Each structure stands twice: as C-alpha cells, then as structure tokens.
N, C-alpha and C positions, 0 to 999 in steps of 0.2 A: 358924360352921363351922370345922373344924380346918384347919390348914395342909396343903396338898396335897403338900408335900415331906417334912415331918417329923412331921406329925400333932399339933403343938402345938394345944391347944384355943383357941377364940375368937380366931383369927388373921385371919379374913376381915374386910376393912374395906369393900368395895364389890363390887357385882355389876352388870354390864351385860348387854346382849343376848348378846354373844359373848365375855365375859371375866369373870374374878373377880380382885380385887386382895387381897393379903394383906400384913399387917405383922406378921411373926413375930419373936419374941425370938431364935430360933436362926438363922433364915434371912435376915431382913431384909425390906425391902419388895420385892414383885415382883407381876407379873400372870401369869395363866395364860389362854391362849386357850380358847374354847369347844371347839375341836377336841381339844385335850389333855384337857379335862374329860370329853369324851365317851369318849375312850380309857380314862380312869380309871373311868368308869361301866361299862365293859365288862370289868372284872376285872384291869386292869393297875394298877401304881402306879409312881411316879417313884423312880428311884434316888437316895436321900436324899443321900449323900455327894457324888456327881457333880453333882447339881443345886445343892446348897449352895455347892459350889466355883465353879460357873458364875455363880451370883448374886453371890457375893463378887467375882469377877473383873470382872463388869459394873459393880458399884458402884465398884471401884478405877479403872475407866476413865472414871468420871464419869456413868454411866447412872443416873439417879435411880430409875427404876422399870423394871427389866429385865422383858422379856416372854418367858415360856416358851411357845414355839410348837412346832408339830409337827416342824419341821426341827432343833430343838436338843434336844428332850425325849429323855431316856434313861429307858426303861421297864424294869420287872421284872414278873413275874407272867404269867399266862396270859390271852390275849385270849378273851373270851366270844363267843357267837354274834352274828352281825351282826343288827342290829335295823332 
C-alpha cells in the first residue's frame, strides 16, 4: 500500500486491527490509527507537508514510531457521507 502521507508506493510494512505502519523514503517510519484511516476512506487526505514535518519533529524528539491519531491529524479534502 502507498504511504498515507505522501503516496510513495509500497511503504506499508504492517497492519494491525486498528493501525497501519509505514516506512516511507520521504516521510520515515510512522503509524496511522484506524480512526484516521477511516477518515481517509471517507474522502479526506492528510496534509503532506504538515504531517511530514510533524513526523520529523517526533523523530528528532526520539520517538521511534510516531503515531498519527485523530487529535493531531491534519486533513484536506471533503468528507464523504457517514457510513
């Protein structure tokens, strides 16, 4: 699967019940929660520059695998109908 931040191909490395992990050449290693993935399924997408910056900041702080969750995710796009 492609990176959910920058759409680099073949970046997903693991998927759990409520998260996916990515190791992207442009963004680095990070996880995305299931809640955020559901928002992306509804027609939104993550703001690439803002999320890449946040991931880099987390790595600089020593966080090995930052988690993009609903409280820090920055979206663009139009939300689709509730399912």
